[in-house]
C-alpha positions in Angstrom: 15.3 -16.2 -9.0 19.1 -16.3 -8.6 20.3 -13.8 -11.3 23.1 -14.9 -13.6 25.3 -13.0 -16.0 23.8 -14.7 -19.0 20.2 -13.5 -18.1 18.9 -10.9 -20.5 17.6 -8.0 -18.5 14.9 -5.4 -19.6 14.6 -2.2 -17.7 11.1 -0.7 -17.4 11.2 3.0 -17.0 14.9 3.2 -18.0 14.8 6.9 -19.0 13.8 8.2 -15.6 16.3 9.5 -13.1 16.4 6.3 -11.0 16.1 4.1 -14.0 19.1 5.8 -15.6 21.3 5.8 -12.5 20.7 2.2 -11.6 20.9 0.9 -15.2 24.4 2.5 -15.5 25.4 0.8 -12.3 24.0 -2.6 -13.4 25.8 -2.5 -16.7 29.1 -1.4 -15.2 28.8 -4.3 -12.7 28.3 -6.8 -15.5 24.5 -7.2 -15.8 23.4 -8.1 -19.3 21.0 -5.2 -19.9 19.6 -5.7 -23.4 16.7 -3.3 -23.6 14.8 -0.4 -22.0 11.1 0.3 -22.1 9.5 3.7 -22.7 6.6 3.9 -25.3 7.3 7.6 -26.0 11.0 7.0 -26.8 10.9 3.8 -28.8 13.6 3.6 -31.4 16.1 5.7 -29.4 19.1 4.6 -27.4 19.6 5.5 -23.8 22.9 4.9 -21.8 23.9 2.6 -24.7 20.7 0.5 -24.4 18.0 0.3 -27.2 14.6 1.5 -26.2 11.4 -0.3 -27.1 7.7 0.6 -26.8 6.8 -2.6 -24.8 8.4 -5.6 -23.1 6.8 -7.8 -25.8 8.6 -5.8 -28.5 11.9 -6.1 -26.6 11.5 -9.8 -26.0 10.8 -10.4 -29.7 13.8 -8.3 -30.8 16.5 -9.1 -28.3 15.0 -11.6 -25.8 14.0 -11.0 -22.2 14.7 -13.3 -19.2 14.3 -10.7 -16.4 12.4 -7.4 -16.2 13.0 -4.8 -13.5 10.7 -1.8 -13.1 11.5 1.7 -12.0 7.9 2.6 -12.3 5.6 4.9 -10.1 2.8 3.2 -8.2 -0.1 4.3 -10.5 1.6 2.8 -13.6 3.1 -0.3 -11.9 0.3 -2.7 -12.7 0.2 -2.0 -16.4 4.0 -2.4 -16.7 4.0 -5.6 -14.7 1.1 -7.2 -16.6 2.7 -6.3 -19.9 6.0 -7.9 -18.8 4.1 -11.1 -17.7 2.3 -11.2 -21.0 5.7 -11.1 -22.7 6.5 -14.2 -20.7 9.6 -13.0 -18.9 10.8 -15.6 -16.4 11.4 -13.2 -13.5 9.9 -9.8 -12.9 11.6 -7.7 -10.2 9.0 -5.1 -8.8 10.9 -2.4 -6.9 7.9 -0.1 -6.5 6.2 0.2 -3.1 2.8 1.6 -2.2 1.1 -0.1 -5.2 -2.6 -0.3 -4.6 -3.7 -3.7 -3.3 -6.0 -4.4 -6.2 -3.2 -3.7 -8.6 -0.9 -6.0 -6.8 -3.5 -8.8 -7.0 -3.9 -8.2 -10.8 -0.1 -8.4 -11.2 0.1 -11.7 -9.4 -2.8 -13.1 -11.4 -1.2 -12.1 -14.7 2.1 -13.6 -13.5 0.4 -16.9 -12.6 -1.3 -17.1 -16.0 1.9 -16.6 -17.9 4.5 -18.4 -15.8 6.3 -15.4 -14.6 7.9 -15.2 -11.1 7.5 -11.9 -9.4 10.1 -10.8 -6.9 8.5 -8.1 -4.7 6.7 -5.7 -4.7 8.8 -3.3 -2.6 12.0 -5.3 -3.1 15.5 -4.0 -3.2 16.4 -6.6 -5.9 18.7 -9.5 -6.5 22.5 -9.7 -6.4 25.0 -12.4 -7.5 28.3 -10.9 -6.2 31.0 -10.6 -8.7 28.6 -11.4 -11.5 25.6 -9.2 -11.8 22.7 -7.5 -10.0 19.2 -6.3 -10.7 17.6 -3.5 -8.6 18.9 -1.0 -6.1 21.3 -2.9 -3.9 24.9 -1.6 -3.6 26.4 -4.7 -5.3 29.2 -2.5 -6.7 30.5 -1.6 -3.2 33.3 -4.1 -2.4 33.1 -3.6 1.3 29.5 -4.8 1.2 29.4 -7.5 -1.4 32.0 -10.1 -2.4 31.7 -13.5 -3.9 31.3 -16.3 -1.3 29.3 -19.3 -0.4 26.5 -17.9 1.8 23.1 -17.1 0.5 21.1 -14.2 2.0 17.3 -13.8 2.0 15.9 -10.6 3.3 12.5 -8.7 3.3 14.5 -5.5 4.1 17.1 -4.0 1.7 18.8 -2.0 4.5 19.0 -5.0 6.9 20.1 -7.2 4.0 22.9 -4.7 3.2 24.0 -4.7 6.8 24.1 -8.5 7.0 26.1 -8.7 3.7 28.5 -6.1 5.1 29.1 -8.2 8.2 29.7 -11.3 6.1 32.2 -9.5 3.9 34.0 -8.1 6.9 34.2 -11.7 8.3 35.8 -12.9 5.0 32.7 -15.1 4.1 31.1 -13.2 1.2 27.8 -14.2 -0.5 26.7 -16.6 -3.2 23.5 -14.7 -3.8 21.2 -12.0 -2.2 17.5 -12.4 -2.7 15.4 -9.5 -1.6 11.9 -10.8 -1.4 10.4 -7.4 -0.5 8.2 -5.9 2.1 4.8 -5.9 0.6 2.0 -7.9 2.3 1.4 -9.8 -1.0 4.7 -11.0 -2.3 5.3 -13.0 -5.4 8.3 -14.8 -3.9 8.2 -16.0 -0.2 11.0 -16.7 2.2 10.4 -20.4 1.7 10.6 -20.0 -2.1 14.0 -18.3 -1.8 15.2 -20.8 0.8 14.4 -23.6 -1.6 16.3 -21.9 -4.5 19.4 -21.5 -2.3 19.2 -25.0 -1.0 19.2 -26.2 -4.6 22.1 -23.9 -5.6 25.4 -25.7 -5.8 27.3 -22.4 -5.1 25.6 -22.0 -1.7 26.9 -23.8 1.4 24.8 -21.9 4.1 21.8 -19.7 4.1 20.8 -16.6 6.2 17.1 -15.6 6.7 16.7 -12.0 7.6 13.0 -11.9 8.7 10.6 -9.5 10.3 7.6 -9.7 12.5 4.3 -10.0 10.8 2.8 -12.7 8.5 3.7 -16.3 8.5 6.6 -16.6 5.9 9.3 -17.5 8.4 7.1 -20.2 9.9 6.5 -21.7 6.5 10.2 -21.5 5.7 10.9 -23.3 9.0 8.9 -26.3 7.7 11.2 -26.5 4.7 14.3 -25.9 6.7 13.7 -29.1 8.6 14.5 -31.0 5.4 17.7 -29.2 4.7 21.3 -30.3 5.2 22.8 -26.9 4.6 23.0 -24.9 7.8 20.6 -22.0 8.2 21.0 -19.0 10.5 18.4 -16.3 11.1 17.8 -12.8 12.5 14.3 -11.6 13.1 13.7 -7.9 13.3 11.0 -6.5 15.6 11.6 -8.3 18.9 10.3 -5.3 20.9 7.4 -4.3 18.6 4.0 -4.0 20.2 1.1 -6.2 19.0 -1.3 -4.6 16.5 1.0 -1.8 15.4 2.4 -1.6 11.9 6.2 -1.4 12.0 8.3 -0.6 8.9 7.2 -2.6 6.0 3.5 -2.9 5.1 3.7 -6.6 5.9 5.2 -6.1 9.4 2.2 -6.1 11.6 1.4 -8.5 14.5 -2.2 -9.5 15.5 -2.3 -11.4 18.8 0.3 -14.2 18.5 0.1 -14.4 14.7 3.4 -13.2 13.2 5.0 -12.5 16.5 8.7 -12.5 17.2 8.4 -15.3 19.8 6.3 -17.5 17.4 8.8 -17.0 14.5 11.8 -17.7 16.7 10.2 -20.8 18.2 9.3 -22.2 14.8 12.8 -21.6 13.3 14.6 -23.0 16.3 12.4 -26.1 16.3 13.5 -26.7 12.7 17.2 -26.5 13.6 17.7 -22.9 12.5 20.0 -20.9 14.7 18.4 -17.6 15.6 20.7 -14.8 16.8 19.7 -11.8 18.8 21.5 -9.1 16.8 22.7 -8.7 13.1 26.3 -8.5 14.4 26.1 -12.1 15.5 25.2 -13.5 12.1 28.7 -13.9 10.5 30.1 -15.6 13.6 27.1 -18.0 13.8 27.4 -18.9 10.1 31.2 -19.5 10.4 30.5 -21.7 13.4 27.8 -23.7 11.7 30.0 -24.2 8.6 32.8 -25.5 10.8 30.5 -27.7 12.8 31.1 -25.8 16.0 27.8 -24.1 16.4 26.3 -23.5 19.8 22.9 -25.2 20.5 19.8 -23.1 19.8 18.6 -21.0 22.6 15.2 -21.4 24.0 12.6 -19.2 22.2 12.3 -15.8 23.9 8.9 -14.5 24.8 8.8 -10.9 23.7 
């Protein structure tokens, strides 16, 4: 799920306004965009990219390692299932508000064909200085620069802020993995944590989490086994129980998915949890230098 320059990228919905804008940005940054998909314009070329009727046609003609979709919710399932049937390795689903039954069908197709879904409702993937897929501002040098810190985030905006702070601190990033804000994600925090732990370009990892669900708790179990230092910020400390906040997955029922529960699980695993995004860069620098402060006691919010 860490995107590389050699990966052949297919853009679903390339001829739309957003597809056109972000494809041009991806290509300019170095992403290897080899094809676009639009059944009504197959055989044409758009922003210098050949257009095919289906992902399967593109895969057969030019190859397809990664597919990214700029597709409206009603058509997202068909596009995703088609990409999975074409056996792309990674499918980045940017679309939000996809009906739950459609999301389940997408995940089932991905499981059948060995495709990893990133998302739905993800901002995408970035490997600074190399390539990106999605809608993150990888091309803004004040936000992203090559470094040795991996960033995992459910939120694109919070992930951007964290990357900005890392760049300002002179640390940079090895990779950004936006797992997405949908309740049913194809890639979890733990999955992304494992990928970064196994990446030899990554020395430290940041988890940008949110209230709701149990992904951070599951990631904490894996973090116990890691030698790379992990720092985390959890959004939603003051959110009331039972109320949906922000992403569709950010809802707390009783103690399940609560800020206090997530913080306690991460800190018990040796992850340093900071109170504000502004503390992330300093905490990472301290952990890398071996001068980190001990974890605070979990706060009951």
